[in-house]
SETI-105887 format. One record per residue (C-alpha): residue in one letter; x, y, z. Coordinates in Angstrom, 2 decimals. Example, Ala and Ser with C-alpha at 12.3 -4.5 7.8 and 13.67 -1.06 7.14 Angstrom:
2
 resn      px      py      pz
    a   12.30   -4.50    7.80
    s   13.67   -1.06    7.14
# end
This chain:
116
 resn      px      py      pz
    q    0.00    0.00    0.00
    v    1.51    3.30   -1.12
    q    1.69    5.99    1.53
    l    2.72    9.63    1.12
    v    3.83   11.51    4.20
    e    3.98   15.28    3.91
    s    5.60   17.73    6.29
    g    6.73   21.33    6.52
    g    3.53   23.33    6.41
    g    2.70   26.07    8.86
    l    2.13   29.76    9.42
    v    4.53   32.26    7.88
    q    4.54   36.01    7.37
    p    4.33   37.54    3.89
    g    7.74   37.51    2.28
    g    8.81   34.51    4.32
    s    9.87   31.01    3.32
    l    8.80   27.44    3.97
    k   10.00   24.07    2.71
    l    7.61   21.18    2.18
    s    8.67   17.54    1.98
    c    6.82   14.44    0.83
    t    8.12   10.88    1.06
    a    6.53    7.91   -0.67
    s    6.73    4.44    0.82
    g    5.11    1.04    0.50
    s    6.02    0.25   -3.11
    s    9.10   -1.01   -4.90
    y    7.94    0.40   -8.22
    t    9.60    3.40   -9.81
    i    8.08    6.85   -9.58
    y    7.86    8.84  -12.82
    v    6.49   12.23  -11.80
    m    6.35   13.86   -8.38
    g    4.56   17.11   -7.76
    w    2.72   19.54   -5.60
    y   -0.80   20.87   -5.97
    r   -2.75   23.24   -3.77
    q   -6.33   24.04   -2.93
    a   -7.48   27.29   -1.38
    p  -10.88   27.60    0.30
    g  -13.64   27.77   -2.27
    k  -11.30   27.09   -5.17
    q  -10.37   24.08   -7.27
    r   -7.15   22.18   -6.72
    e   -4.44   23.58   -8.95
    l   -0.99   22.61  -10.10
    v    1.95   24.19   -8.30
    a    4.93   22.32   -9.71
    t    6.01   18.92  -10.99
    i    9.32   17.18  -11.62
    t    9.99   14.06  -13.65
    r   12.45   11.35  -12.70
    g   14.84   12.80  -15.23
    g   14.55   16.27  -13.74
    r   12.20   18.01  -16.17
    l   10.42   20.81  -14.33
    n    7.02   22.41  -14.70
    y    5.77   25.38  -12.68
    s    2.54   27.29  -12.62
    d    2.88   30.92  -13.63
    n    1.76   31.94  -10.13
    v    4.83   30.48   -8.44
    r    7.55   30.49  -11.09
    g   10.59   32.34   -9.78
    r    9.51   32.04   -6.15
    f    9.13   28.29   -5.62
    t   11.64   25.54   -6.37
    i   10.77   21.87   -6.68
    s   13.36   19.14   -6.30
    r   13.47   15.41   -5.61
    d   15.67   12.68   -4.25
    n   15.09    9.55   -6.32
    f   16.90    7.33   -3.81
    k   14.63    8.46   -1.01
    d   11.43    8.75   -3.13
    t   11.09   12.23   -1.70
    v    9.99   15.47   -3.30
    y   10.58   18.93   -1.88
    l    9.04   22.33   -2.45
    q   11.07   25.33   -1.37
    m    8.73   28.31   -1.18
    s   10.10   31.84   -0.94
    s    8.65   35.34   -1.13
    l    5.37   33.91    0.07
    k    2.19   35.91   -0.46
    p   -1.19   35.73    1.29
    e   -2.63   34.28   -1.91
    d   -0.32   31.27   -1.50
    t   -2.43   30.24    1.49
    a   -3.86   26.80    0.77
    v   -3.68   23.13    1.58
    y   -0.73   21.73   -0.35
    y   -0.98   18.17   -1.65
    c    1.80   15.90   -2.79
    n    1.15   13.75   -5.85
    v    3.22   10.90   -7.26
    q    2.76    9.06  -10.53
    y    4.31    5.63  -10.87
    y    5.27    4.17  -14.23
    t    3.12    1.10  -13.62
    i    0.66    1.42  -10.75
    g   -0.87    4.83  -11.24
    g   -1.04    7.95   -9.12
    y   -1.43    8.71   -5.43
    w   -2.17   11.75   -3.28
    g   -0.89   12.81    0.10
    q   -3.20   13.90    2.90
    g   -2.32   17.58    2.50
    t   -0.48   20.10    4.63
    q   -1.75   23.57    5.47
    v    0.28   26.62    4.47
    t   -0.95   29.94    5.83
    v    0.66   33.23    4.84
    s   -0.48   36.00    7.13
    s    0.86   38.83    9.23
# end
């Protein structure tokens, strides 16, 4: 059974930084894409950033230049370094992994609140 454990969310002031982590466990299969999505109250879940196993990156326009996604293939872990945070970045952030063979999975979500 695949499990995704997220950490690193919290409360931060505008202009501050946070780093999210997500580790996948419970499968010996290889992960193709790892990524982060977010959902603000009353809004649909949206893409934040993804990274392929080979390192190809994709960012939403809202976060490009402020957020950096990275991964450790040996640890099946994906990171999201968030800088210059804005109140509109407030949301629940979800980790997503896509395996080559067994499909995709979601984490439980971690709250990020940007407020003074």
